[in-house]
PQR file of N, CA, C, O and H, with PARSE charges and radii, in Angstrom:
ATOM      1  N   UNK A   1     -10.727 -62.122  34.927 -0.4000 1.5000
ATOM      2  CA  UNK A   1     -11.910 -61.662  35.086 -0.0000 2.0000
ATOM      3  C   UNK A   1     -12.827 -62.221  34.640  0.5500 1.7000
ATOM      4  O   UNK A   1     -12.728 -62.857  33.590 -0.5500 1.4000
ATOM      5  N   UNK A   2     -14.431 -62.089  35.612 -0.4000 1.5000
ATOM      6  CA  UNK A   2     -15.131 -62.869  34.449 -0.0000 2.0000
ATOM      7  C   UNK A   2     -16.358 -61.664  32.952  0.5500 1.7000
ATOM      8  O   UNK A   2     -16.915 -60.650  33.371 -0.5500 1.4000
ATOM      9  H   UNK A   2     -14.512 -61.573  36.465  0.4000 1.0000
ATOM     10  N   UNK A   3     -16.425 -61.841  32.298 -0.4000 1.5000
ATOM     11  CA  UNK A   3     -17.684 -61.304  31.825 -0.0000 2.0000
ATOM     12  C   UNK A   3     -17.856 -59.993  32.014  0.5500 1.7000
ATOM     13  O   UNK A   3     -17.562 -58.955  31.421 -0.5500 1.4000
ATOM     14  H   UNK A   3     -15.972 -62.665  31.958  0.4000 1.0000
ATOM     15  N   UNK A   4     -18.497 -60.357  33.152 -0.4000 1.5000
ATOM     16  CA  UNK A   4     -19.808 -58.752  33.596 -0.0000 2.0000
ATOM     17  C   UNK A   4     -18.636 -57.770  33.959  0.5500 1.7000
ATOM     18  O   UNK A   4     -18.539 -56.703  33.354 -0.5500 1.4000
ATOM     19  H   UNK A   4     -18.736 -61.200  33.634  0.4000 1.0000
ATOM     20  N   UNK A   5     -17.665 -58.157  35.035 -0.4000 1.5000
ATOM     21  CA  UNK A   5     -16.753 -57.025  34.557 -0.0000 2.0000
ATOM     22  C   UNK A   5     -15.993 -56.553  33.949  0.5500 1.7000
ATOM     23  O   UNK A   5     -15.214 -55.643  34.232 -0.5500 1.4000
ATOM     24  H   UNK A   5     -17.744 -59.025  35.527  0.4000 1.0000
ATOM     25  N   UNK A   6     -16.239 -57.574  32.306 -0.4000 1.5000
ATOM     26  CA  UNK A   6     -15.594 -56.532  31.262 -0.0000 2.0000
ATOM     27  C   UNK A   6     -16.420 -55.845  30.563  0.5500 1.7000
ATOM     28  O   UNK A   6     -16.110 -54.924  29.807 -0.5500 1.4000
ATOM     29  H   UNK A   6     -16.872 -58.313  32.076  0.4000 1.0000
ATOM     30  N   UNK A   7     -17.851 -56.380  30.845 -0.4000 1.5000
ATOM     31  CA  UNK A   7     -19.241 -55.595  30.442 -0.0000 2.0000
ATOM     32  C   UNK A   7     -19.260 -54.703  31.285  0.5500 1.7000
ATOM     33  O   UNK A   7     -20.063 -54.079  30.591 -0.5500 1.4000
ATOM     34  H   UNK A   7     -18.103 -57.127  31.460  0.4000 1.0000
ATOM     35  N   UNK A   8     -19.099 -53.926  32.306 -0.4000 1.5000
ATOM     36  CA  UNK A   8     -19.281 -53.440  33.501 -0.0000 2.0000
ATOM     37  C   UNK A   8     -18.167 -52.210  32.812  0.5500 1.7000
ATOM     38  O   UNK A   8     -18.665 -51.098  32.636 -0.5500 1.4000
ATOM     39  H   UNK A   8     -18.447 -54.433  32.870  0.4000 1.0000
ATOM     40  N   UNK A   9     -16.893 -52.380  32.484 -0.4000 1.5000
ATOM     41  CA  UNK A   9     -15.791 -51.425  31.628 -0.0000 2.0000
ATOM     42  C   UNK A   9     -16.428 -51.096  30.778  0.5500 1.7000
ATOM     43  O   UNK A   9     -17.141 -50.094  30.834 -0.5500 1.4000
ATOM     44  H   UNK A   9     -16.488 -53.284  32.627  0.4000 1.0000
ATOM     45  N   UNK A  10     -16.326 -51.909  29.706 -0.4000 1.5000
ATOM     46  CA  UNK A  10     -16.726 -51.200  28.279 -0.0000 2.0000
ATOM     47  C   UNK A  10     -17.600 -50.453  28.482  0.5500 1.7000
ATOM     48  O   UNK A  10     -17.427 -49.383  27.898 -0.5500 1.4000
ATOM     49  H   UNK A  10     -15.747 -52.723  29.661  0.4000 1.0000
ATOM     50  N   UNK A  11     -19.109 -50.553  29.451 -0.4000 1.5000
ATOM     51  CA  UNK A  11     -20.194 -50.157  29.635 -0.0000 2.0000
ATOM     52  C   UNK A  11     -19.849 -48.464  30.103  0.5500 1.7000
ATOM     53  O   UNK A  11     -20.516 -47.587  29.554 -0.5500 1.4000
ATOM     54  H   UNK A  11     -19.250 -51.422  29.926  0.4000 1.0000
ATOM     55  N   UNK A  12     -18.549 -47.984  31.361 -0.4000 1.5000
ATOM     56  CA  UNK A  12     -17.729 -47.315  31.920 -0.0000 2.0000
ATOM     57  C   UNK A  12     -17.064 -46.475  30.566  0.5500 1.7000
ATOM     58  O   UNK A  12     -16.947 -45.253  30.650 -0.5500 1.4000
ATOM     59  H   UNK A  12     -18.007 -48.697  31.807  0.4000 1.0000
ATOM     60  N   UNK A  13     -16.735 -47.030  29.605 -0.4000 1.5000
ATOM     61  CA  UNK A  13     -15.718 -46.292  29.171 -0.0000 2.0000
ATOM     62  C   UNK A  13     -16.242 -45.959  27.964  0.5500 1.7000
ATOM     63  O   UNK A  13     -15.581 -45.350  27.123 -0.5500 1.4000
ATOM     64  H   UNK A  13     -16.830 -48.023  29.537  0.4000 1.0000
ATOM     65  N   UNK A  14     -17.096 -46.217  27.839 -0.4000 1.5000
ATOM     66  CA  UNK A  14     -18.423 -45.908  26.692 -0.0000 2.0000
ATOM     67  C   UNK A  14     -18.950 -44.722  26.945  0.5500 1.7000
ATOM     68  O   UNK A  14     -18.825 -43.954  25.991 -0.5500 1.4000
ATOM     69  H   UNK A  14     -17.632 -46.711  28.522  0.4000 1.0000
ATOM     70  N   UNK A  15     -19.670 -44.133  28.166 -0.4000 1.5000
ATOM     71  CA  UNK A  15     -20.600 -43.653  28.338 -0.0000 2.0000
ATOM     72  C   UNK A  15     -18.597 -42.299  28.458  0.5500 1.7000
ATOM     73  O   UNK A  15     -18.383 -41.244  27.860 -0.5500 1.4000
ATOM     74  H   UNK A  15     -19.772 -44.757  28.941  0.4000 1.0000
ATOM     75  N   UNK A  16     -17.852 -42.911  29.250 -0.4000 1.5000
ATOM     76  CA  UNK A  16     -17.119 -41.116  29.237 -0.0000 2.0000
ATOM     77  C   UNK A  16     -16.598 -40.679  27.782  0.5500 1.7000
ATOM     78  O   UNK A  16     -16.255 -39.508  27.621 -0.5500 1.4000
ATOM     79  H   UNK A  16     -18.026 -43.768  29.735  0.4000 1.0000
ATOM     80  N   UNK A  17     -16.516 -41.791  26.489 -0.4000 1.5000
ATOM     81  CA  UNK A  17     -15.931 -41.336  25.590 -0.0000 2.0000
ATOM     82  C   UNK A  17     -17.417 -40.484  24.761  0.5500 1.7000
ATOM     83  O   UNK A  17     -17.438 -39.347  24.289 -0.5500 1.4000
ATOM     84  H   UNK A  17     -16.795 -42.743  26.620  0.4000 1.0000
ATOM     85  N   UNK A  18     -18.046 -41.053  24.790 -0.4000 1.5000
ATOM     86  CA  UNK A  18     -19.470 -40.348  24.365 -0.0000 2.0000
ATOM     87  C   UNK A  18     -19.997 -38.589  24.669  0.5500 1.7000
ATOM     88  O   UNK A  18     -20.420 -37.629  24.025 -0.5500 1.4000
ATOM     89  H   UNK A  18     -18.029 -41.976  25.173  0.4000 1.0000
ATOM     90  N   UNK A  19     -19.530 -39.067  26.525 -0.4000 1.5000
ATOM     91  CA  UNK A  19     -19.462 -37.938  27.293 -0.0000 2.0000
ATOM     92  C   UNK A  19     -18.767 -36.822  26.564  0.5500 1.7000
ATOM     93  O   UNK A  19     -19.496 -35.918  26.155 -0.5500 1.4000
ATOM     94  H   UNK A  19     -19.187 -39.846  27.048  0.4000 1.0000
ATOM     95  N   UNK A  20     -17.221 -36.721  26.291 -0.4000 1.5000
ATOM     96  CA  UNK A  20     -16.444 -36.053  25.361 -0.0000 2.0000
ATOM     97  C   UNK A  20     -16.725 -35.956  24.070  0.5500 1.7000
ATOM     98  O   UNK A  20     -16.547 -34.843  23.575 -0.5500 1.4000
ATOM     99  H   UNK A  20     -16.629 -37.455  26.624  0.4000 1.0000
ATOM    100  N   UNK A  21     -17.190 -36.969  23.249 -0.4000 1.5000
ATOM    101  CA  UNK A  21     -17.147 -37.308  22.257 -0.0000 2.0000
ATOM    102  C   UNK A  21     -18.495 -35.585  21.656  0.5500 1.7000
ATOM    103  O   UNK A  21     -18.505 -34.809  20.700 -0.5500 1.4000
ATOM    104  H   UNK A  21     -17.334 -37.873  23.651  0.4000 1.0000
ATOM    105  N   UNK A  22     -19.282 -35.763  22.784 -0.4000 1.5000
ATOM    106  CA  UNK A  22     -20.749 -34.976  22.792 -0.0000 2.0000
ATOM    107  C   UNK A  22     -20.037 -33.377  23.262  0.5500 1.7000
ATOM    108  O   UNK A  22     -20.660 -32.393  22.863 -0.5500 1.4000
ATOM    109  H   UNK A  22     -19.273 -36.393  23.561  0.4000 1.0000
ATOM    110  N   UNK A  23     -19.154 -33.208  23.836 -0.4000 1.5000
ATOM    111  CA  UNK A  23     -18.926 -31.890  24.547 -0.0000 2.0000
ATOM    112  C   UNK A  23     -18.507 -31.583  23.465  0.5500 1.7000
ATOM    113  O   UNK A  23     -19.201 -30.721  22.926 -0.5500 1.4000
ATOM    114  H   UNK A  23     -18.648 -34.007  24.160  0.4000 1.0000
ATOM    115  N   UNK A  24     -17.056 -32.152  22.493 -0.4000 1.5000
ATOM    116  CA  UNK A  24     -16.710 -31.623  21.594 -0.0000 2.0000
ATOM    117  C   UNK A  24     -17.781 -31.203  20.279  0.5500 1.7000
ATOM    118  O   UNK A  24     -17.625 -30.353  19.403 -0.5500 1.4000
ATOM    119  H   UNK A  24     -16.493 -32.853  22.932  0.4000 1.0000
ATOM    120  N   UNK A  25     -18.801 -32.056  20.495 -0.4000 1.5000
ATOM    121  CA  UNK A  25     -19.326 -31.784  18.994 -0.0000 2.0000
ATOM    122  C   UNK A  25     -20.407 -30.670  19.639  0.5500 1.7000
ATOM    123  O   UNK A  25     -21.264 -30.297  18.838 -0.5500 1.4000
ATOM    124  H   UNK A  25     -18.928 -32.747  21.207  0.4000 1.0000
ATOM    125  N   UNK A  26     -20.457 -30.214  20.710 -0.4000 1.5000
ATOM    126  CA  UNK A  26     -21.431 -29.093  21.205 -0.0000 2.0000
ATOM    127  C   UNK A  26     -20.523 -27.813  21.105  0.5500 1.7000
ATOM    128  O   UNK A  26     -20.857 -26.628  21.122 -0.5500 1.4000
ATOM    129  H   UNK A  26     -19.761 -30.518  21.360  0.4000 1.0000
ATOM    130  N   UNK A  27     -19.606 -28.236  21.024 -0.4000 1.5000
ATOM    131  CA  UNK A  27     -18.946 -26.710  21.079 -0.0000 2.0000
ATOM    132  C   UNK A  27     -19.252 -25.858  20.247  0.5500 1.7000
ATOM    133  O   UNK A  27     -19.853 -26.320  19.277 -0.5500 1.4000
ATOM    134  H   UNK A  27     -19.334 -29.198  21.010  0.4000 1.0000
ATOM    135  N   UNK A  28     -19.049 -24.613  20.239 -0.4000 1.5000
ATOM    136  CA  UNK A  28     -19.430 -23.791  19.528 -0.0000 2.0000
ATOM    137  C   UNK A  28     -18.569 -22.128  19.439  0.5500 1.7000
ATOM    138  O   UNK A  28     -18.216 -21.548  20.466 -0.5500 1.4000
ATOM    139  H   UNK A  28     -18.561 -24.238  21.027  0.4000 1.0000
ATOM    140  N   UNK A  29     -18.326 -21.521  17.954 -0.4000 1.5000
ATOM    141  CA  UNK A  29     -17.443 -20.297  17.913 -0.0000 2.0000
ATOM    142  C   UNK A  29     -18.591 -19.545  17.783  0.5500 1.7000
ATOM    143  O   UNK A  29     -19.593 -19.932  17.181 -0.5500 1.4000
ATOM    144  H   UNK A  29     -18.613 -21.992  17.120  0.4000 1.0000
ATOM    145  N   UNK A  30     -18.441 -18.229  18.461 -0.4000 1.5000
ATOM    146  CA  UNK A  30     -19.601 -17.251  18.101 -0.0000 2.0000
ATOM    147  C   UNK A  30     -18.981 -17.162  17.540  0.5500 1.7000
ATOM    148  O   UNK A  30     -17.784 -17.436  17.462 -0.5500 1.4000
ATOM    149  H   UNK A  30     -17.627 -17.915  18.950  0.4000 1.0000
ATOM    150  N   UNK A  31     -20.524 -16.224  16.331 -0.4000 1.5000
ATOM    151  CA  UNK A  31     -20.138 -15.595  15.816 -0.0000 2.0000
ATOM    152  C   UNK A  31     -20.487 -14.221  16.033  0.5500 1.7000
ATOM    153  O   UNK A  31     -21.684 -13.942  15.958 -0.5500 1.4000
ATOM    154  H   UNK A  31     -21.496 -16.001  16.394  0.4000 1.0000
ATOM    155  N   UNK A  32     -19.313 -12.926  16.395 -0.4000 1.5000
ATOM    156  CA  UNK A  32     -20.684 -11.728  16.985 -0.0000 2.0000
ATOM    157  C   UNK A  32     -20.143 -10.973  16.274  0.5500 1.7000
ATOM    158  O   UNK A  32     -19.123 -11.338  15.688 -0.5500 1.4000
ATOM    159  H   UNK A  32     -18.341 -13.153  16.456  0.4000 1.0000
ATOM    160  N   UNK A  33     -20.932  -8.988  16.011 -0.4000 1.5000
ATOM    161  CA  UNK A  33     -20.585  -8.742  15.116 -0.0000 2.0000
ATOM    162  C   UNK A  33     -19.855  -7.548  15.438  0.5500 1.7000
ATOM    163  O   UNK A  33     -19.282  -7.712  16.515 -0.5500 1.4000
ATOM    164  H   UNK A  33     -21.760  -8.691  16.487  0.4000 1.0000
ATOM    165  N   UNK A  34     -19.677  -6.604  15.027 -0.4000 1.5000
ATOM    166  CA  UNK A  34     -18.051  -5.601  15.601 -0.0000 2.0000
ATOM    167  C   UNK A  34     -18.876  -4.658  16.937  0.5500 1.7000
ATOM    168  O   UNK A  34     -18.184  -3.972  17.690 -0.5500 1.4000
ATOM    169  H   UNK A  34     -20.142  -6.471  14.152  0.4000 1.0000
ATOM    170  N   UNK A  35     -20.736  -4.746  17.141 -0.4000 1.5000
ATOM    171  CA  UNK A  35     -20.763  -3.796  18.171 -0.0000 2.0000
ATOM    172  C   UNK A  35     -21.055  -4.677  19.372  0.5500 1.7000
ATOM    173  O   UNK A  35     -21.039  -4.376  20.566 -0.5500 1.4000
ATOM    174  H   UNK A  35     -21.298  -5.304  16.530  0.4000 1.0000
ATOM    175  N   UNK A  36     -21.379  -6.055  18.670 -0.4000 1.5000
ATOM    176  CA  UNK A  36     -21.446  -6.663  20.395 -0.0000 2.0000
ATOM    177  C   UNK A  36     -19.635  -7.298  20.917  0.5500 1.7000
ATOM    178  O   UNK A  36     -19.561  -8.167  21.786 -0.5500 1.4000
ATOM    179  H   UNK A  36     -21.393  -6.299  17.700  0.4000 1.0000
ATOM    180  N   UNK A  37     -18.456  -6.779  20.320 -0.4000 1.5000
ATOM    181  CA  UNK A  37     -17.378  -7.355  20.499 -0.0000 2.0000
ATOM    182  C   UNK A  37     -17.353  -5.816  21.383  0.5500 1.7000
ATOM    183  O   UNK A  37     -17.458  -5.589  22.589 -0.5500 1.4000
ATOM    184  H   UNK A  37     -18.516  -6.073  19.614  0.4000 1.0000
ATOM    185  N   UNK A  38     -17.211  -5.118  20.478 -0.4000 1.5000
ATOM    186  CA  UNK A  38     -17.444  -3.376  21.473 -0.0000 2.0000
ATOM    187  C   UNK A  38     -17.689  -3.580  22.170  0.5500 1.7000
ATOM    188  O   UNK A  38     -16.732  -3.733  22.929 -0.5500 1.4000
ATOM    189  H   UNK A  38     -17.126  -5.303  19.499  0.4000 1.0000
ATOM    190  N   UNK A  39     -19.231  -3.873  22.921 -0.4000 1.5000
ATOM    191  CA  UNK A  39     -19.317  -3.888  24.041 -0.0000 2.0000
ATOM    192  C   UNK A  39     -19.161  -4.879  24.644  0.5500 1.7000
ATOM    193  O   UNK A  39     -20.032  -4.915  25.512 -0.5500 1.4000
ATOM    194  H   UNK A  39     -20.009  -3.749  22.305  0.4000 1.0000
ATOM    195  N   UNK A  40     -18.175  -6.228  24.719 -0.4000 1.5000
ATOM    196  CA  UNK A  40     -17.584  -6.597  25.009 -0.0000 2.0000
ATOM    197  C   UNK A  40     -16.403  -6.400  25.849  0.5500 1.7000
ATOM    198  O   UNK A  40     -16.109  -6.698  27.007 -0.5500 1.4000
ATOM    199  H   UNK A  40     -17.467  -6.199  24.013  0.4000 1.0000
ATOM    200  N   UNK A  41     -15.745  -5.716  24.748 -0.4000 1.5000
ATOM    201  CA  UNK A  41     -14.574  -5.187  24.879 -0.0000 2.0000
ATOM    202  C   UNK A  41     -14.373  -3.855  26.242  0.5500 1.7000
ATOM    203  O   UNK A  41     -13.433  -3.372  26.873 -0.5500 1.4000
ATOM    204  H   UNK A  41     -15.985  -5.474  23.808  0.4000 1.0000
ATOM    205  N   UNK A  42     -15.753  -3.695  26.184 -0.4000 1.5000
ATOM    206  CA  UNK A  42     -16.312  -2.054  26.762 -0.0000 2.0000
ATOM    207  C   UNK A  42     -16.883  -2.689  28.331  0.5500 1.7000
ATOM    208  O   UNK A  42     -17.123  -1.901  29.246 -0.5500 1.4000
ATOM    209  H   UNK A  42     -16.517  -4.087  25.671  0.4000 1.0000
ATOM    210  N   UNK A  43     -17.006  -3.723  28.451 -0.4000 1.5000
ATOM    211  CA  UNK A  43     -17.097  -3.895  29.734 -0.0000 2.0000
ATOM    212  C   UNK A  43     -15.502  -4.293  30.364  0.5500 1.7000
ATOM    213  O   UNK A  43     -15.137  -3.700  31.379 -0.5500 1.4000
ATOM    214  H   UNK A  43     -16.811  -4.364  27.708  0.4000 1.0000
ATOM    215  N   UNK A  44     -14.834  -5.038  29.894 -0.4000 1.5000
ATOM    216  CA  UNK A  44     -14.258  -5.997  30.118 -0.0000 2.0000
ATOM    217  C   UNK A  44     -13.329  -4.171  31.213  0.5500 1.7000
ATOM    218  O   UNK A  44     -13.031  -3.940  32.385 -0.5500 1.4000
ATOM    219  H   UNK A  44     -15.131  -5.519  29.069  0.4000 1.0000
ATOM    220  N   UNK A  45     -13.236  -3.314  29.751 -0.4000 1.5000
ATOM    221  CA  UNK A  45     -12.227  -1.922  30.413 -0.0000 2.0000
ATOM    222  C   UNK A  45     -13.056  -1.790  31.427  0.5500 1.7000
ATOM    223  O   UNK A  45     -12.367  -1.667  32.439 -0.5500 1.4000
ATOM    224  H   UNK A  45     -13.477  -3.502  28.799  0.4000 1.0000
ATOM    225  N   UNK A  46     -14.317  -1.746  31.715 -0.4000 1.5000
ATOM    226  CA  UNK A  46     -14.289  -1.515  32.747 -0.0000 2.0000
ATOM    227  C   UNK A  46     -14.541  -2.477  34.083  0.5500 1.7000
ATOM    228  O   UNK A  46     -15.049  -1.779  34.962 -0.5500 1.4000
ATOM    229  H   UNK A  46     -14.877  -1.846  30.893  0.4000 1.0000
ATOM    230  N   UNK A  47     -14.414  -3.397  34.377 -0.4000 1.5000
ATOM    231  CA  UNK A  47     -14.059  -4.082  34.849 -0.0000 2.0000
ATOM    232  C   UNK A  47     -12.811  -4.474  35.431  0.5500 1.7000
ATOM    233  O   UNK A  47     -12.814  -4.927  36.576 -0.5500 1.4000
ATOM    234  H   UNK A  47     -14.002  -3.964  33.663  0.4000 1.0000
ATOM    235  N   UNK A  48     -11.689  -4.350  34.754 -0.4000 1.5000
ATOM    236  CA  UNK A  48     -10.804  -4.199  34.960 -0.0000 2.0000
ATOM    237  C   UNK A  48     -10.095  -2.896  35.997  0.5500 1.7000
ATOM    238  O   UNK A  48      -9.129  -2.788  36.751 -0.5500 1.4000
ATOM    239  H   UNK A  48     -11.687  -3.982  33.825  0.4000 1.0000
ATOM    240  N   UNK A  49     -11.489  -1.826  35.393 -0.4000 1.5000
ATOM    241  CA  UNK A  49     -11.183  -0.699  36.447 -0.0000 2.0000
ATOM    242  C   UNK A  49     -11.097  -0.547  37.921  0.5500 1.7000
ATOM    243  O   UNK A  49     -10.287  -0.003  38.672 -0.5500 1.4000
ATOM    244  H   UNK A  49     -12.274  -1.913  34.780  0.4000 1.0000
ATOM    245  N   UNK A  50     -12.657  -1.482  38.156 -0.4000 1.5000
ATOM    246  CA  UNK A  50     -12.706  -1.332  39.868 -0.0000 2.0000
ATOM    247  C   UNK A  50     -12.449  -2.583  40.121  0.5500 1.7000
ATOM    248  O   UNK A  50     -12.738  -3.046  41.225 -0.5500 1.4000
ATOM    249  H   UNK A  50     -13.315  -1.924  37.546  0.4000 1.0000
ATOM    250  N   UNK A  51     -11.607  -3.685  38.728 -0.4000 1.5000
ATOM    251  CA  UNK A  51     -10.530  -4.241  40.074 -0.0000 2.0000
ATOM    252  C   UNK A  51      -9.459  -3.662  40.268  0.5500 1.7000
ATOM    253  O   UNK A  51      -8.772  -4.470  40.893 -0.5500 1.4000
ATOM    254  H   UNK A  51     -11.372  -3.309  37.832  0.4000 1.0000
ATOM    255  N   UNK A  52      -8.786  -2.577  40.082 -0.4000 1.5000
ATOM    256  CA  UNK A  52      -7.741  -1.741  40.401 -0.0000 2.0000
ATOM    257  C   UNK A  52      -8.003  -1.216  41.249  0.5500 1.7000
ATOM    258  O   UNK A  52      -7.198  -1.233  42.180 -0.5500 1.4000
ATOM    259  H   UNK A  52      -9.344  -1.921  39.574  0.4000 1.0000
ATOM    260  N   UNK A  53      -9.380  -0.393  41.411 -0.4000 1.5000
ATOM    261  CA  UNK A  53      -9.816   0.148  42.119 -0.0000 2.0000
ATOM    262  C   UNK A  53      -9.631  -0.835  43.937  0.5500 1.7000
ATOM    263  O   UNK A  53     -10.104  -0.338  44.959 -0.5500 1.4000
ATOM    264  H   UNK A  53     -10.034  -0.379  40.655  0.4000 1.0000
TER
END
């Protein structure tokens, strides 16, 4: 293979790895208060009831 093909392959791999790394670093856990968690749980229960109907 020529040098150009190797450079293209290396560039594509670097783009893929950097994209995965960016997703990994940007993923954060939510710090929710008890009130926020209760609202979320209540909405989930309401949606479950609607889905069952």
